[in-house]
Structures are given as C-alpha cells and as structure tokens.
MARMIVO-162864 format. One record per residue (C-alpha): residue in one letter; x, y, z. Coordinates in Angstrom, 3 decimals, padded with zeros to 6 digits. Layout:
<rs>
+------+----------+----------+----------+
: code :        X :        Y :        Z :
+------+----------+----------+----------+
:    a :        X :        Y :        Z :
...
+------+----------+----------+----------+
</rs>
This chain:
<rs>
+------+----------+----------+----------+
: code :        X :        Y :        Z :
+------+----------+----------+----------+
:    m :  000.345 :  000.028 : -000.269 :
:    m :  001.472 :  003.349 : -001.150 :
:    t :  000.914 :  006.528 :  001.373 :
:    g : -000.167 :  009.354 :  000.596 :
:    s :  003.345 :  011.477 : -000.317 :
:    q :  004.077 :  008.479 : -002.155 :
:    y :  000.598 :  008.536 : -004.054 :
:    i :  001.489 :  012.067 : -004.792 :
:    e :  004.651 :  011.158 : -006.312 :
:    s :  003.287 :  008.152 : -008.911 :
:    l :  001.356 :  010.941 : -010.210 :
:    r :  004.600 :  012.529 : -011.260 :
:    a :  005.209 :  009.658 : -013.372 :
:    l :  002.295 :  010.177 : -015.464 :
:    k :  002.217 :  011.907 : -018.814 :
:    t : -001.280 :  012.817 : -018.683 :
:    e : -003.481 :  015.475 : -021.421 :
:    v : -005.216 :  017.832 : -019.259 :
:    y : -006.272 :  021.548 : -020.006 :
:    f : -007.384 :  024.429 : -017.799 :
:    m : -008.185 :  028.242 : -018.791 :
:    g : -007.731 :  027.208 : -022.202 :
:    e : -003.895 :  026.005 : -021.317 :
:    r : -002.070 :  022.706 : -021.103 :
:    i : -001.007 :  021.564 : -017.754 :
:    a :  002.661 :  021.086 : -017.551 :
:    d :  002.063 :  019.858 : -013.711 :
:    v : -000.829 :  018.474 : -012.554 :
:    v :  000.437 :  017.706 : -009.403 :
:    d :  001.387 :  021.470 : -008.274 :
:    h : -000.718 :  022.965 : -010.210 :
:    p : -002.920 :  025.680 : -007.784 :
:    a : -006.447 :  024.677 : -009.228 :
:    i : -005.828 :  020.655 : -008.508 :
:    r : -003.395 :  020.322 : -005.851 :
:    p : -006.361 :  020.449 : -002.622 :
:    h : -007.910 :  017.744 : -004.277 :
:    v : -004.553 :  015.813 : -004.852 :
:    n : -004.057 :  016.571 : -001.483 :
:    a : -007.447 :  015.399 : -000.522 :
:    a : -007.421 :  012.181 : -002.009 :
:    a : -003.823 :  011.306 : -000.547 :
:    v : -005.614 :  011.291 :  002.479 :
:    t : -007.336 :  007.863 :  001.438 :
:    y : -003.981 :  006.685 :  001.330 :
:    d : -002.617 :  007.584 :  004.372 :
:    l : -005.617 :  006.688 :  006.222 :
:    a : -004.864 :  002.735 :  005.240 :
:    t : -001.606 :  003.391 :  006.570 :
:    d : -002.340 :  004.826 :  009.867 :
:    p : -002.254 :  002.938 :  012.851 :
:    a : -004.939 :  004.470 :  014.377 :
:    h : -007.329 :  003.467 :  012.306 :
:    g : -007.074 : -000.336 :  012.784 :
:    d : -008.497 : -001.915 :  009.495 :
:    l : -011.040 :  000.774 :  009.065 :
:    a : -009.341 :  001.595 :  005.696 :
:    r : -007.368 : -001.803 :  005.462 :
:    a : -008.631 : -004.897 :  004.415 :
:    t : -007.898 : -008.335 :  002.856 :
:    s : -007.897 : -009.075 : -000.141 :
:    h : -010.313 : -012.191 : -001.018 :
:    l : -008.116 : -012.857 : -004.378 :
:    t : -004.489 : -012.915 : -003.121 :
:    g : -004.485 : -012.513 :  000.592 :
:    r : -002.367 : -009.712 :  000.828 :
:    p : -003.101 : -006.370 :  002.950 :
:    i : -004.653 : -003.861 :  000.742 :
:    n : -006.549 : -000.420 :  000.629 :
:    r : -009.647 : -000.766 :  001.202 :
:    w : -010.579 :  001.576 : -001.801 :
:    t : -009.203 : -001.242 : -003.779 :
:    h : -011.468 : -003.916 : -002.385 :
:    v : -014.382 : -006.023 : -002.766 :
:    p : -016.960 : -006.307 : -000.127 :
:    r : -017.757 : -009.575 :  001.047 :
:    t : -019.583 : -009.124 :  004.014 :
:    r : -021.325 : -006.983 :  006.174 :
:    e : -019.083 : -005.737 :  008.261 :
:    d : -016.970 : -005.039 :  004.867 :
:    l : -019.601 : -002.740 :  004.141 :
:    v : -019.774 : -001.501 :  007.242 :
:    r : -016.520 : -000.507 :  006.996 :
:    k : -016.668 :  001.135 :  004.193 :
:    a : -019.612 :  003.785 :  005.461 :
:    k : -017.449 :  004.600 :  008.425 :
:    m : -014.857 :  004.773 :  006.609 :
:    m : -016.677 :  007.287 :  004.585 :
:    r : -017.555 :  009.845 :  007.252 :
:    v : -013.464 :  009.439 :  008.801 :
:    a : -012.124 :  010.812 :  005.695 :
:    g : -015.071 :  013.226 :  005.138 :
:    r : -014.242 :  014.584 :  008.129 :
:    i : -010.427 :  015.056 :  007.794 :
:    t : -010.654 :  016.809 :  004.461 :
:    g : -014.491 :  018.783 :  004.914 :
:    t : -014.771 :  018.164 :  001.533 :
:    c : -014.775 :  015.179 : -001.495 :
:    f : -012.172 :  012.678 : -001.474 :
:    q : -012.632 :  011.263 : -005.086 :
:    r : -011.544 :  008.014 : -004.651 :
:    c : -015.552 :  006.551 : -004.720 :
:    v : -016.500 :  006.124 : -008.084 :
:    g : -013.597 :  004.240 : -008.785 :
:    m : -013.549 :  002.051 : -005.757 :
:    d : -017.582 :  001.124 : -006.807 :
:    a : -016.972 :  000.503 : -010.644 :
:    l : -014.713 : -001.873 : -009.418 :
:    i : -016.917 : -003.971 : -006.793 :
:    t : -019.889 : -003.511 : -009.551 :
:    l : -017.622 : -005.431 : -012.597 :
:    h : -016.409 : -008.254 : -010.181 :
:    s : -019.844 : -008.993 : -010.016 :
:    v : -021.573 : -008.226 : -013.339 :
:    t : -018.570 : -010.105 : -015.377 :
:    h : -019.372 : -013.137 : -013.335 :
:    d : -022.766 : -012.883 : -014.511 :
:    i : -022.080 : -012.244 : -017.937 :
:    d : -019.762 : -015.179 : -017.814 :
:    r : -022.612 : -017.869 : -016.631 :
:    k : -024.988 : -016.449 : -019.187 :
:    h : -022.675 : -016.107 : -022.269 :
:    g : -019.490 : -018.251 : -021.295 :
:    t : -017.408 : -015.121 : -022.034 :
:    a : -014.284 : -015.101 : -019.727 :
:    y : -014.405 : -011.086 : -018.630 :
:    h : -014.361 : -012.350 : -014.731 :
:    e : -010.880 : -014.177 : -014.931 :
:    r : -009.639 : -011.173 : -017.078 :
:    f : -011.449 : -008.653 : -014.563 :
:    k : -009.769 : -010.343 : -011.475 :
:    k : -006.699 : -010.087 : -012.900 :
:    f : -007.220 : -006.359 : -013.397 :
:    l : -008.415 : -006.113 : -010.131 :
:    v : -004.953 : -007.603 : -008.534 :
:    e : -003.311 : -005.363 : -010.279 :
:    t : -004.793 : -002.576 : -008.939 :
:    q : -004.584 : -003.764 : -005.290 :
:    d : -001.372 : -004.698 : -005.441 :
:    r : -000.378 : -000.951 : -007.070 :
:    d : -002.671 :  000.171 : -005.086 :
:    l : -003.914 :  002.814 : -008.025 :
:    m : -006.730 :  004.805 : -008.039 :
:    s : -009.218 :  004.532 : -010.447 :
:    g : -011.612 :  007.366 : -011.878 :
:    g : -014.912 :  005.609 : -012.550 :
:    a : -016.027 :  007.182 : -015.247 :
:    m : -019.457 :  006.638 : -015.753 :
:    t : -021.972 :  009.593 : -017.039 :
:    d : -021.863 :  010.428 : -021.083 :
:    p : -022.467 :  013.889 : -022.699 :
:    k : -025.913 :  012.302 : -023.388 :
:    g : -027.221 :  014.704 : -025.971 :
:    d : -031.075 :  014.616 : -026.651 :
:    r : -032.310 :  012.801 : -024.119 :
:    s : -035.626 :  011.989 : -025.438 :
:    k : -033.607 :  009.439 : -027.659 :
:    r : -031.755 :  006.777 : -027.233 :
:    p : -028.280 :  006.137 : -028.015 :
:    h : -027.928 :  004.800 : -031.433 :
:    e : -030.863 :  007.551 : -031.969 :
:    q : -028.339 :  010.810 : -031.236 :
:    h : -027.648 :  012.923 : -034.514 :
:    d : -023.834 :  012.678 : -033.188 :
:    p : -023.057 :  009.093 : -032.669 :
:    d : -020.538 :  009.835 : -029.943 :
:    l : -022.288 :  011.431 : -027.462 :
:    f : -022.462 :  007.846 : -025.165 :
:    v : -018.571 :  005.999 : -025.111 :
:    r : -018.981 :  003.349 : -027.496 :
:    v : -016.865 :  000.732 : -029.433 :
:    v : -015.579 :  001.835 : -033.129 :
:    e : -013.219 : -000.726 : -034.033 :
:    r : -013.171 : -004.218 : -032.962 :
:    r : -008.973 : -005.794 : -033.699 :
:    e : -007.380 : -008.996 : -033.290 :
:    d : -005.370 : -007.126 : -030.144 :
:    g : -008.592 : -004.955 : -028.433 :
:    i : -010.750 : -002.287 : -029.307 :
:    v : -010.875 :  001.351 : -030.363 :
:    a : -013.536 :  003.243 : -027.993 :
:    r : -014.683 :  006.881 : -028.712 :
:    g : -016.465 :  009.303 : -027.220 :
:    a : -016.669 :  011.487 : -023.746 :
:    k : -017.453 :  011.082 : -020.188 :
:    m : -018.544 :  013.921 : -018.055 :
:    h : -018.235 :  015.319 : -014.654 :
:    q : -015.394 :  012.771 : -013.666 :
:    t : -014.632 :  013.538 : -009.778 :
:    g : -010.754 :  013.029 : -009.560 :
:    a : -009.972 :  012.645 : -012.984 :
:    v : -006.818 :  014.320 : -013.252 :
:    n : -005.432 :  013.103 : -010.224 :
:    s : -006.386 :  009.259 : -011.256 :
:    h : -003.870 :  006.524 : -012.414 :
:    q : -006.350 :  005.106 : -014.701 :
:    f : -009.964 :  005.101 : -015.930 :
:    i : -012.773 :  002.307 : -015.159 :
:    v : -015.035 :  003.209 : -018.061 :
:    l : -018.822 :  001.500 : -017.295 :
:    p : -022.162 :  002.325 : -019.636 :
:    g : -024.067 :  004.949 : -017.807 :
:    q : -027.920 :  003.307 : -018.439 :
:    a : -029.775 :  000.613 : -019.464 :
:    l : -029.519 :  000.064 : -022.805 :
:    g : -031.424 : -001.786 : -025.755 :
:    p : -030.777 : -004.239 : -028.528 :
:    e : -029.517 : -001.248 : -030.930 :
:    d : -027.391 :  000.035 : -028.600 :
:    r : -024.709 : -002.870 : -028.799 :
:    d : -021.496 : -000.890 : -029.632 :
:    y : -022.735 :  001.182 : -026.787 :
:    a : -022.771 : -001.556 : -023.815 :
:    v : -018.703 : -001.699 : -023.133 :
:    a : -016.661 : -001.596 : -020.012 :
:    f : -013.031 : -001.132 : -020.052 :
:    a : -009.826 : -000.096 : -018.250 :
:    v : -006.775 :  002.358 : -019.828 :
:    p : -004.126 :  004.384 : -017.945 :
:    a : -004.960 :  008.399 : -017.240 :
:    d : -002.375 :  008.810 : -019.551 :
:    a : -003.009 :  006.504 : -022.633 :
:    p : -002.801 :  007.969 : -025.893 :
:    g : -005.976 :  009.730 : -026.952 :
:    v : -007.275 :  010.042 : -022.984 :
:    i : -007.664 :  014.027 : -022.907 :
:    q : -009.040 :  015.823 : -020.191 :
:    v : -010.558 :  019.452 : -019.204 :
:    f : -010.567 :  020.401 : -015.754 :
:    g : -013.651 :  022.538 : -015.189 :
:    r : -013.941 :  025.717 : -013.537 :
:    q : -015.386 :  025.571 : -009.745 :
:    v : -017.182 :  028.524 : -007.754 :
:    n : -014.617 :  030.959 : -006.399 :
:    d : -011.541 :  028.796 : -008.063 :
:    s : -009.249 :  031.733 : -008.614 :
:    r : -008.728 :  032.736 : -005.077 :
:    k : -006.600 :  029.388 : -005.203 :
:    w : -003.868 :  031.326 : -006.924 :
:    e : -004.960 :  034.574 : -004.891 :
:    g : -004.258 :  033.396 : -001.251 :
:    t : -005.114 :  030.846 :  001.493 :
:    i : -008.212 :  032.643 :  003.762 :
:    d : -010.697 :  032.757 :  001.334 :
:    q : -010.093 :  029.621 : -000.347 :
:    g : -012.222 :  028.624 :  003.035 :
:    n : -010.083 :  025.165 :  002.803 :
:    a : -007.119 :  025.771 :  001.021 :
:    t : -005.534 :  022.449 :  001.740 :
:    y : -008.631 :  020.090 :  000.476 :
:    g : -010.223 :  022.095 : -001.637 :
:    v : -014.128 :  022.501 : -002.789 :
:    v : -016.032 :  019.572 : -004.060 :
:    g : -013.777 :  016.632 : -006.157 :
:    g : -012.274 :  018.478 : -009.164 :
:    e : -013.906 :  017.169 : -011.981 :
:    a : -013.436 :  017.049 : -015.639 :
:    l : -014.964 :  016.196 : -018.818 :
:    v : -012.937 :  012.970 : -019.997 :
:    i : -012.928 :  012.508 : -023.380 :
:    f : -011.589 :  008.844 : -025.441 :
:    d : -010.470 :  009.828 : -029.258 :
:    d : -009.992 :  006.841 : -030.953 :
:    v : -008.174 :  005.170 : -027.263 :
:    f : -007.184 :  002.092 : -027.906 :
:    v : -007.493 : -001.272 : -025.012 :
:    p : -006.217 : -004.522 : -024.928 :
:    w : -008.783 : -007.241 : -024.751 :
:    e : -007.444 : -007.777 : -021.034 :
:    r : -008.868 : -004.964 : -020.340 :
:    v : -012.050 : -005.162 : -021.805 :
:    f : -014.922 : -006.367 : -019.130 :
:    m : -018.258 : -006.246 : -021.167 :
:    l : -018.823 : -005.527 : -025.163 :
:    g : -022.540 : -006.209 : -026.426 :
:    e : -023.880 : -007.792 : -023.614 :
:    v : -026.666 : -005.018 : -023.853 :
:    e : -028.752 : -006.679 : -020.900 :
:    f : -026.683 : -006.492 : -018.071 :
:    a : -025.750 : -002.835 : -018.931 :
:    g : -028.826 : -001.919 : -016.494 :
:    t : -027.814 : -004.198 : -013.830 :
:    l : -024.304 : -002.425 : -013.663 :
:    v : -025.725 :  001.020 : -013.299 :
:    e : -028.379 : -000.372 : -010.538 :
:    r : -025.498 : -002.075 : -008.401 :
:    f : -023.244 :  000.567 : -008.729 :
:    t : -025.514 :  003.536 : -008.044 :
:    s : -026.273 :  001.424 : -005.015 :
:    y : -023.105 :  001.168 : -004.165 :
:    h : -022.536 :  004.600 : -004.399 :
:    r : -025.847 :  005.648 : -002.894 :
:    q : -024.567 :  004.074 :  000.435 :
:    n : -021.211 :  006.372 :  000.037 :
:    y : -023.402 :  009.788 :  000.497 :
:    g : -024.747 :  009.118 :  004.045 :
:    g : -021.209 :  008.184 :  005.141 :
:    c : -018.655 :  010.897 :  003.209 :
:    k : -021.231 :  013.757 :  003.284 :
:    s : -021.896 :  013.455 :  006.817 :
:    g : -018.334 :  013.645 :  007.961 :
:    n : -018.256 :  016.699 :  005.933 :
:    l : -021.055 :  018.247 :  007.711 :
:    d : -019.663 :  017.510 :  010.696 :
:    v : -016.940 :  019.905 :  010.229 :
:    l : -019.387 :  022.606 :  009.224 :
:    i : -020.963 :  021.878 :  012.109 :
:    g : -017.853 :  022.459 :  013.891 :
:    a : -017.378 :  025.356 :  012.179 :
:    t : -020.929 :  026.786 :  012.317 :
:    a : -020.825 :  026.240 :  016.645 :
:    a : -016.843 :  027.954 :  016.761 :
:    i : -018.353 :  030.943 :  015.165 :
:    t : -021.242 :  031.227 :  017.589 :
:    d : -018.478 :  031.161 :  020.432 :
:    i : -016.702 :  033.983 :  018.743 :
:    q : -019.412 :  035.998 :  018.346 :
:    g : -021.040 :  035.521 :  021.817 :
:    t : -024.330 :  033.971 :  020.605 :
:    a : -023.503 :  030.033 :  021.264 :
:    k : -025.770 :  029.913 :  024.742 :
:    a : -028.786 :  031.666 :  023.007 :
:    a : -031.686 :  029.220 :  023.194 :
:    h : -032.379 :  029.468 :  019.058 :
:    v : -028.770 :  028.869 :  018.377 :
:    r : -028.374 :  025.867 :  020.203 :
:    d : -031.341 :  024.055 :  018.541 :
:    k : -030.411 :  024.827 :  014.958 :
:    l : -026.981 :  023.545 :  016.022 :
:    a : -028.881 :  020.498 :  017.235 :
:    e : -031.443 :  020.718 :  014.315 :
:    m : -027.865 :  019.796 :  012.155 :
:    a : -026.527 :  017.257 :  014.077 :
:    h : -030.008 :  015.891 :  013.841 :
:    l : -030.240 :  016.131 :  010.077 :
:    v : -026.695 :  014.664 :  010.061 :
:    e : -027.209 :  011.315 :  011.957 :
:    t : -030.045 :  010.528 :  009.800 :
:    m : -027.804 :  010.753 :  006.087 :
:    y : -025.033 :  008.608 :  008.069 :
:    s : -027.861 :  005.777 :  009.779 :
:    g : -028.871 :  005.558 :  005.980 :
:    a : -025.717 :  004.318 :  004.617 :
:    l : -024.969 :  002.017 :  007.917 :
:    a : -028.860 :  000.669 :  007.459 :
:    c : -028.421 : -000.400 :  003.745 :
:    s : -024.882 : -002.158 :  005.084 :
:    h : -026.203 : -003.711 :  007.616 :
:    e : -029.116 : -005.071 :  005.359 :
:    c : -027.256 : -006.558 :  002.744 :
:    s : -027.401 : -009.576 :  000.403 :
:    t : -024.751 : -012.189 : -001.489 :
:    l : -024.494 : -012.062 : -004.956 :
:    a : -023.761 : -015.098 : -006.534 :
:    c : -019.890 : -014.298 : -006.536 :
:    g : -019.324 : -013.549 : -003.446 :
:    t : -019.926 : -010.199 : -003.358 :
:    a : -022.146 : -008.367 : -000.793 :
:    i : -024.001 : -005.647 : -001.793 :
:    v : -026.115 : -002.988 : -000.208 :
:    d : -029.486 : -003.192 :  000.272 :
:    p : -030.960 : -001.148 : -002.528 :
:    l : -034.375 :  000.545 : -001.320 :
:    l : -032.572 :  001.288 :  002.015 :
:    a : -029.106 :  002.895 :  000.025 :
:    n : -031.510 :  004.983 : -002.339 :
:    s : -033.227 :  006.279 :  000.766 :
:    a : -029.918 :  007.675 :  002.406 :
:    k : -029.070 :  009.194 : -001.120 :
:    f : -032.762 :  011.002 : -001.479 :
:    n : -032.122 :  012.487 :  002.489 :
:    t : -028.033 :  013.407 :  002.126 :
:    a : -029.791 :  015.110 : -001.117 :
:    r : -032.778 :  016.773 :  001.108 :
:    y : -031.024 :  017.431 :  004.275 :
:    y : -027.536 :  018.570 :  003.011 :
:    p : -029.165 :  022.160 :  001.363 :
:    e : -031.284 :  022.676 :  005.076 :
:    v : -027.440 :  021.935 :  007.213 :
:    t : -025.929 :  024.375 :  004.851 :
:    r : -028.629 :  027.335 :  005.250 :
:    l : -028.253 :  026.689 :  008.765 :
:    a : -025.000 :  027.354 :  009.056 :
:    q : -025.493 :  030.608 :  007.154 :
:    d : -028.306 :  031.730 :  009.180 :
:    l : -025.941 :  031.187 :  012.862 :
:    a : -022.799 :  032.614 :  010.766 :
:    g : -024.798 :  035.928 :  010.143 :
:    g : -024.375 :  038.135 :  006.884 :
:    f : -020.452 :  038.624 :  007.348 :
:    l : -020.124 :  035.579 :  005.636 :
:    a : -021.334 :  037.218 :  002.292 :
:    t : -019.222 :  040.659 :  002.309 :
:    m : -015.842 :  039.686 :  003.577 :
:    p : -013.037 :  041.524 :  002.529 :
:    s : -010.946 :  040.072 :  000.669 :
:    e : -007.332 :  038.341 :  002.494 :
:    r : -005.217 :  040.850 :  001.112 :
:    e : -006.671 :  043.694 :  002.915 :
:    l : -004.965 :  042.285 :  006.414 :
:    a : -001.556 :  043.508 :  004.437 :
:    n : -002.869 :  046.748 :  003.076 :
:    p : -001.485 :  048.829 :  005.666 :
:    r : -003.824 :  051.904 :  004.970 :
:    v : -007.081 :  049.393 :  006.254 :
:    a : -005.262 :  046.370 :  008.070 :
:    g : -005.861 :  047.673 :  011.264 :
:    f : -009.800 :  049.070 :  010.976 :
:    v : -010.284 :  045.300 :  008.766 :
:    r : -008.446 :  043.480 :  012.129 :
:    k : -010.509 :  046.241 :  014.327 :
:    y : -014.142 :  046.095 :  013.453 :
:    y : -013.974 :  041.848 :  012.218 :
:    q : -012.981 :  041.323 :  015.738 :
:    t : -015.435 :  040.336 :  018.341 :
:    r : -014.052 :  038.744 :  021.357 :
:    a : -011.375 :  040.371 :  022.769 :
:    d : -009.079 :  037.400 :  022.794 :
:    v : -010.116 :  035.956 :  019.438 :
:    p : -008.107 :  037.809 :  016.414 :
:    a : -010.308 :  038.959 :  013.398 :
:    e : -008.225 :  036.306 :  011.237 :
:    d : -009.679 :  033.791 :  013.121 :
:    r : -013.146 :  035.005 :  012.688 :
:    l : -012.574 :  035.432 :  008.708 :
:    r : -011.278 :  032.020 :  008.301 :
:    l : -014.249 :  029.977 :  009.970 :
:    g : -016.962 :  032.261 :  008.074 :
:    r : -014.419 :  031.661 :  004.788 :
:    l : -014.869 :  027.643 :  005.941 :
:    i : -018.320 :  027.984 :  006.382 :
:    e : -019.014 :  030.222 :  003.022 :
:    n : -016.822 :  027.482 :  000.844 :
:    m : -018.765 :  024.596 :  002.316 :
+------+----------+----------+----------+
</rs>
C-alpha cells in the first residue's frame, strides 16, 4: 500500500493530457487549481497506512490474501460494507470535502459481480480477466477514476438515435488485439489525479445500442485520453491566497473534468463487457446502490466539519448560549445523523450475490441518498443563518496586508477580545465555501 506522499509522487510519472483555462497543464500535481484535490485523495492512502485507524481503511484481498487499501477492496461481508461507510465519514471529517476515490472503488466492486454474471450466461471470460486487473490495481494501490456519465445529447433519444453517435462512449473498431473506443464522460470526479479510468455504461441499453454496451479500463495517460478540467465557484481564490479559499489544503468538491476518449485503443485484457446490452441496466443499478451508500457516510463527515465551524463561530460571536442557536445546532446534528444512519442501515441489511460479493440493500441505499440530497442544503442554510451576514460581505484577505486599512479590518471584524479577527475570517470563509 502507498502512503499519501507516495501517491502524490506516483502522479508525477504520468504523462496525462490535461487542459484548463485554455492551456495545457504541464504539472498537474502542483498546479494551484488541482493541488488541493490531490491532497484530499492522498488522505485515502494515509488512512490505510495509519495504525490509529486499524482495519477501517485496510482490508485483506479475497483473491491474494494480501493486505490492501479498502478503496480497492471488493466487500464480502456485512462488516466490509459497514467499515466502508464508516471509512467515508472519517475521510469526510479529515478533508471537509470530496476525496474522489469512491467512484472508482464502486466501479471495481460492481464489475466484479457483473462480469461473473455475464460469463455465466454467455460463457465469456470477463470475470477471470477482471480479477487479474483487480489484483494489479490492489497490489499497485492505484486510484481509479470511475467514468460513467455520458454527455447524453438529446435525452429523449437512445444512444443509437443521437444525431452524433459519439455522445455516448462506444466501440468504433474491433481488432485482433483489442478494441478502439470513442466518446466522452462528463463531470468526472478526481479524473486529473487518477492513475487509470474504468469506463462503464451509464444507463440501460437496448439491442440497437450494442456498440455502447462496453466496459473497459485504460491508463489515465493512454494515447487519445484528453481531459478538460472544469471551473469551480471561487476557483481563482486558489492562486490569490489561502484564507479566502476556506479549505486551502483540501479544496471544494472533487475537481471534476470532461474526459475525452479520442479513438483510444484498449487491449482485450482490459475489456470487461462488449455488446452484452442486457447487463447494462444491472450494472448501473448495482453501481448506484453502492455509490448512494457512500453519500450518507462522506457527506455526513463533511457536515461534521461544517457543524464544528458553525458552533465555533457562534462561540466567537457570543451567541452560542442562545436557545435558538442551540436548537439549530441540534437540528443540524440530527439531520446529519439521519443521513449517516441510512448508510449504515443499507450496509447491515445487505445480501450476497452469486460471486460472493456483498451488496447493500438498494431501497435503503437510495433512501440514504434521498435524505442526503434533501438535508445537506438545509444544514448549510442553518450554518449561514447562525454565522450571519458577514459571510457575504467579507473583504479579501489581502486587506489584512494593506497598510491603509488592515488595522481597521482587524478592529471591526474582531468580536471577542481574546480572538483575533483572522480567526473569525477563516471560519467565515470555511463556512462560505462549504
């Protein structure tokens, strides 16, 4: 298993083609727009090698018996799924943001069972092929970018009906040594700092969509893989300072990108579905169940940070003992624990698939995601309410170094005599950016 620093160094060996703000990025690791996301992903490595977390982020490979990072593990038991959810919350508390490794993890878990089921019906050899790939991923502790969301084009039409056939990833050539894939995947979290991509169908498919029923893996720097890193709210603050970023170390959300597959060659040993359209829907259903389990864990961990920051700001501002403030903080905690309980519930009510993989209860997993989508905005609304209007009007951190106004800014933004104004501004920016 790699440490966080080893993961960061491993990215430097990649020759990825990444563009941002109209230019190609020569150094992805240290670019100010990307480095916080790299730091957040590195936490998933440090957790697995930190003795303080025991077996939470470590597991034993069912294929080799060797210790591995849980982000590359296929769950076999109820306890595996419970630890997965708990691991999410811990990582969310440490980073206060998205740590980006979940989509690739769920892609690995899903393909393990789906390839098994395809082989049972069609007599193919996908499962053995995938297991070899999984062992390599585990042994090298690779970060996989799960690539599922197609551009989709006209949503009223099926993939084969689109005016442009490349609006869903498809196979354009079958060769003796592999296939050639073309298309794109959008909104790909952690893409620019992943070692490899695992490409999956993004929806159920019909017989006419056979060329779109494809699953495969490619290195992130394979010829023809092009990435366009997306803009984020307040992203220019990353190269303007630190306080104004709010979460300067780990960033905001996951660092999403458009990933383009411009006639990318994939050798047969990395092809895990090719034309078996009837399994595309099954793949999506299983993937989304695992991924929606995650939300109750990671988002509750993120909101633990927000609740702590909000409680601290009310203490600094002298409102912490007010009854309505205490009631709202309690409501924030209640909503977060409701989210988390869904992640635990779907894990405890799991079942076992034919290949031995443990799968969460789909209904409870979807309920966990529903509660998270509903309650997350409410928790942030309460945080803004308790912090007050200064969140929307804070001056730039550069004014703290402005000889003409720095003294005034510190004077008028200070609340308690024993707390510097900078502390209030830092907490305010953290709340604002979350």
